[in-house]
SEVO-633980 format. One record per residue (C-alpha): residue in one letter; x, y, z. Coordinates in steps of 0.001 Angstrom, whole numbers, plus 500000, padded with zeros to 6 digits. Example, Ala and Ser with C-alpha at 12.3 -4.5 7.8 and 13.67 -1.06 7.14 Angstrom:
<sites>
A512300495500507800S513670498940507140
</sites>
This chain:
<sites>
X500000500000500000X501443503379499020X501524506429501263X498678508164499428X496335505251500026X497495504815503607X496706508469504380X493378508184502558X492342505124504580X493245506829507848X491105509835506925X488207507535505934X488475505665509252X488406508962511157X485374510075509153X483544506787509838X484105507206513572X482764510777513581X479645510367511436X477107511987511339X478642515064513009X480689515833509874X477722515781507489X475863518733506049X472938516361505425X472651514283508589X469908512178507006X472447510632504672X474534509175507514X473469505548506991X474084505656503243X477511507278503597X478466504897506390X477780501992504044X479881503652501312X482784504092503744X482482500541505062X482449499125501537X485449501221500488X487487500293503566X486709496614503041X488137496571499524X491656495244498949X494363497823498414X494572499201494888X493169501752492438X489518500684492800X489833500923496570X491122504486496327X488400505489493876X485764504082496244X487302505940499203X487287509206497289X483696508697496207X482585508022499774X484432511018501220X482836513298498612X479289512015499033X478341514992501236X479552518627500991X480324518896504710X482218515607504740X484183516609501633X485306519901503202X486437518095506349X488212515368504325X490154517891502254X491410519580505410X492267516247507006X494197515133503906X496227518340503878X497097517840507544X498121514242506870X500248515301503897X501928518063505897X502770515635508690X504210513193506189X506484515854504711X507516517005508187X508731513567509282X512544513474509090X513810511372506223X510404510630504706X510341513157501872X512792515598500328X511686519235500091X509628520570497211X510910523209494791X509462526297493087X510393528532490175X510471531983491794X510668535324489979X510610538943491115X509995542080489038X507727545142489149X504201544755487792X504094548454486787X506932550700485677X507674554157484358X508530554302480658X512156554321479586X513504552481482635X515660549363482580X514062546737484816X515437543706486621X513804540288486561X515351538007489181X514792534262488915X515783531250491032X514706527746492039X513690527946495710X512529525781498593X509784528184499702X506777528771497500X505566531728499521X502032532535500745X499269530977498675X501564528798496585X500262525480495282X501795522575497240X504278520634495153X505067516970495486X508566516485496951X511159514697494852X514786513597495336X517765515666494151X521207514028493791X523885515280496213X525859516881493372X522815518890492293X521038519404488956X521632522149486384X518452523968485368X518052526347482412X515845529397482994X514699531143479815X512711534322479175X510765535363476085X508445538199475082X506936539479471859X507165543125472951X509931543380475584X513683543454474957X516438541717476964X519887543257477295X521657540088478470X521397536358477829X517823535092477471X518832531666478841X520818531270482061X521844528254484154X521366527714487890X522448524782490067X519756523171492236X521176521384495292X519391519139497820X519020521501500775X519304525061499491X517906527581497039X519752527935493756X521683531071492970X519607533952491603X520053535042487987X519316538485486556X517567539346483296X517693543023482278X514399544040480643X513429547144478674X510079548106477143X510335550036473863X506675551107474038X504101551873476745X501196549578477483X500703546044478754X503410543471478080X503683539734478774X506845537804479545X507104534032479785X509603532375482091X510373528693481565X512601526217483393X514184523093481875X516549520428483143X519765521256481298X520453517659480280X517188517320478342X513404517354478407X510480519737478246X509344522406480682X509591521496484360X507968524777485352X506713527955483731X504897531191484440X503684534336482716X504630537752484131X502731540915483215X504284544386483038X502347547634482514X504523550525481323X503198554072481854X505355557018480659X503898559216483412X503669556575486126X506037555312488761X507937552051489113X506518549748491772X508555547580494099X509244544114492678X506493541527493082X507424537908493705X505569535065491991X506170531320492237X505285528257490183X505702524691491375X508220522131490131X506976518547490117X510299516920489213X513902517440488146X514108514389485920X515932514801482618X514746513273479345X517977513209477326X516294511187474574X513574513786473998X513891516706471574X512584520052472846X511990523027470554X511019526406472013X509056528697469672X508205532209470830X506519535169469252X508907538025468538X508413541443466979X507634540727463320X508025536969463480X509063533950465544X512133532915467534X513217529257467503X515532527698470102X516522524035470418X516658523555474188X520028522247475328X521789523047472048X524825525309472068X523243527797469679X521333531072470067X517683531601469273X517108532034465536X514588534514464119X512188533657461297X509256535373459632X505812534413460934X503568532119458927X501318534075456532X497723534199457879X496431533019454496X498539529870454801X497020528990458180X493522529616456800X494168527423453762X495617524540455823X492647524490458165X490219524908455288X491610521867453470X491581519751456649X488064520843457545X486691519963454107X488336516541454318X486850515911457763X483366516920456659X483511514976453389X483291518070451187X486606517726449376X487354516579445835X490482514750446996X490425510968447167X492398509213449934X495714509404448115X495185513027447141X494150514019450665X497242512443452182X499441514125449576X497879517547450217X498335517328454004X501914516086453550X502619519073451301X501297521383454004X503520519578456509X506571520177454308X505601523838454029X505391524113457818X508742522335458232X510263524982455971X509080527681458416X511860526528460747X515172528305460066X517727526118458301X520085525721461267X517170524781463511X515942522174461014X519439520742460858X519782520542464661X516313519002465152X516873516487462349X520213515443463848X518591514854467221X515668512945465706X518170510574464056X519526509431467414X518720505921468570X515995505749471216X514550509230470640X511369509471472743X509495512325471084X509307516005470224X508096518605472727X507115522033471408X507281524739474072X505224527436472414X502263529744472764X501995529919468955X498843527795468857X497549529080465510X499722526643463558X498758522947463384X502210521707464373X500969518107464282X501228518275460472X505034518635460599X506505516085458246X509034513591459500X512469514612458137X513521510947458224X510587509526456218X507751510511453891X505112510643456629X504131512844459544X506250513074462657X503227512277464872X502872508918463097X506288507868464449X506636509503467867X504722511552470439X504459515282469752X503328517269472774X502911521007473240X503593523158476315X502371526751476551X504790528297479044X501830529802480917X501917527404483876X503862524258484780X502469521052483241X501453518292485642X503736515283485996X501001513139487564X497264513192486869X494409511583488748X491101511039486988X488697510889489947X485528513010490145X485098513271486366X482816515932484876X481172515183481514X479634517735479141X477818517156475852X476005520460475305X472502520992473954X473123519531470478X475628516706470925X477121514490468203X475434511098467700X478138509178469573X478433511588472525X476521509513475070X478266506291474074X481639508073474309X480896509452477775X479728506053479086X482759504311477594X485171506775479208X483366506597482551X483524502804482637X487245502871481942X487714505133484952X485486503611487597X482878500990488418X480005500490485948X477238503002486401X475764506147484963X478069509173484805X476847512507486118X476583514983483244X476508518776483292X473853520264481053X473855523976481898X476671526464481433X475980527881484910X476543524503486532X479681523889484484X481173527255485440X480394526607489114X482368523370488918X485246525055487076X485385527955489551X485385525450492428X488084523357490729X486644520225492344X487342517636489630X490324515864488089X488894515273484620X486712517424482365X485584515605479237X483531517424476613X481918515401473820X480115518090471888X479570520238468840X481310523570468703X480213526451466514X482541529142465217X480642532413464721X482004535193462559X483542536857465606X486124534060465710X485144532753469175X484320529072469351X481405528046471507X479595525007472853X475820525452472732X474299524771476153X470751525122477409X471387528487479113X473841530064476656X477078529282474832X480175528121476683X483052530093475136X486736530684475942X485845534021477557X483730532049480039X487003530972481671X488206534506482485X487405534210486198X488987530763486425X492143532086484733X492419534981487151X492042532762490219X493885529733488745X490817527790489841X492054524472488443X495539524818489890X495073522633492964X493866519491491204X495441520204487768X492830518181485854X493033516666482406X490722518523479999X489720516483476943X487801518683474492X486395516260471923X484461518657469703X483044517120466551X482058518914463337X480314522225463904X476561522461463515X476801525367461075X479554523803458947X481971526682459553X485619526130460353X486519526088464026X488931524477466411X489511523945470124X493143525051469992X493116528251467932X489789529291469467X491579529849472766X490427526809474724X493864525272475249X495516528506476367X492615529430478659X492349526038480332X496119525785480827X496238529310482284X493405528328484637X495587525500485975X494732522424483892X497456519788484106X496963518649480496X494694519415477557X493649517452474479X491741519208471687X491420519425467912X492795521977465443X489935521445462998X486622519612462661X486739515894463456X484425513084462419X482165511937465235X482828508202464930X486591508663464566X486673511097467488X484927508462469630X487523505862468592X490406508259469321X489090509079472803X488480505421473646X491971504378472540X493591507292474392X491863506616477719X492381502855477471X496143503357477261X496373506311479655X494375504661482433X496508501525482020X499628503515482922X500934504547479497X502379508111479645X500483511006478078X502675511305474993X502715507570474228X498955507283474877X498291510007472310X500546508234469806X498639504987470337X495329506807469822X496523508359466562X497621504952465299X494301503412466334X492330505692463996X494672505533461010X493396503721457968X491404506169455884X493811508782454513X490830510935453540X489953511322457241X492450513666458947X490972513236462440X494049511519463891X496209514472462854X493764517049464252X494459516455467941X496891518689469802X498093517416473174X499314519863475818X501170518727478922X504146516729480106X504726513811477688X505850511679480655X502749512454482757X500968509350484032X497751508563485850X498329507949489542X495979506854492266X495195509344494969X493002512387495236X493962516011494955X497461516640493728
</sites>
């Protein structure tokens, strides 16, 4: 029995002894007592933990008490000498407002203390010699006078040294700056945050404000290839993480090109193209070659060399440039797509991706005009996660937003239609109004999903009005990740209902069985290959840590 389950059982035993005093609804005491007894009687394992969680969340009053009790138990565990190494945080300090024309300092370090209100991080071991961590900064509108990537050494019992980035703002207004941390010996983001700076020519410069973001691990992935792509004034900056080369500038993709790629893919998905299977595959491959050519020559050469290495585990794109369907990148070593051979996972740099995900307390949404397979998809996913039964489904936007603001779930699965009105905002039609990316503004501000870091799977099938749309470009991925989601899966264009169902089923089957996020997405893409005229398998973008796995236990 692992420590998570041991702590969970102790909390359940305490709750059983104190019923019904802990309940908001005292009349439910007998029913909840039976749930607790049944859960405690089960043999140790994932089903036991799911049953314990379900019992402890069967009443609002009991759930509040159980959350507090679990935090106390976790704190005691971490306080016991020798039981757990300390957690770590990416910590930055800079003013939030500044007078125009001033040079500003951004200080960054890896620290032991997350500060008031920080999200608890799981402790992890650090070798006695320490681990080198790269801290990088990027902004579309701010300038940096010194190196944009600097190295710090993280040791077992101390903060790292602090590094300085000198920042200037060439224009007044609101600016964003992304700070990312990587293990120097390889792998994707281990932590990230977005800093905001408002420059006022007539204002004053505030004292620096400190922000922290958790680190879940310091494990290198030397066999993974990581490419950082940032917006820059007039184009894009590309950096191969860990390579001894500077960032390389390139012109941005023409907007017409993005429109034409998505238009072709959408017509293929909806069966309104003149291409046969061979022609459809050829057209998408040509678009993939065109996207590959967007990378500067020296970056292509470095990435290709790394992809040739034996045992390469995948490509991670650290980028907030979501408008491009990166999953169409052609494989430089073959005539197919890179995602057909290895996992390709995105990371936004807005918040740290989750290393471990739990899928308890799932929330299911199908909207007011769901695809034909929506109910079957929801039931299939639910039965992979828990005991047979009927999943609870959210029908109204108001109820969905209440759950999101509360952040009281570990999985949000949407099997729905999404429309794309002329304004460019995607939306899910619900009985009391459309659910749109702007609906997440409050959750983003409060990081409402940051404690549980849920998986969000947005399986939106073809739009009811036939217009082009997507769950990535429409802002869903960025908004959910900013709100604290641990991972996100969504499509870059319309997907066929039956193929989307098959993709989701294959993904969850592998992921729940312990296959990491990146490999599970690769297996799902392969499961729906067969009809080259159906581009559904290429449509899905996966955001998160490619090594993230499902673990048993409740809140992160």
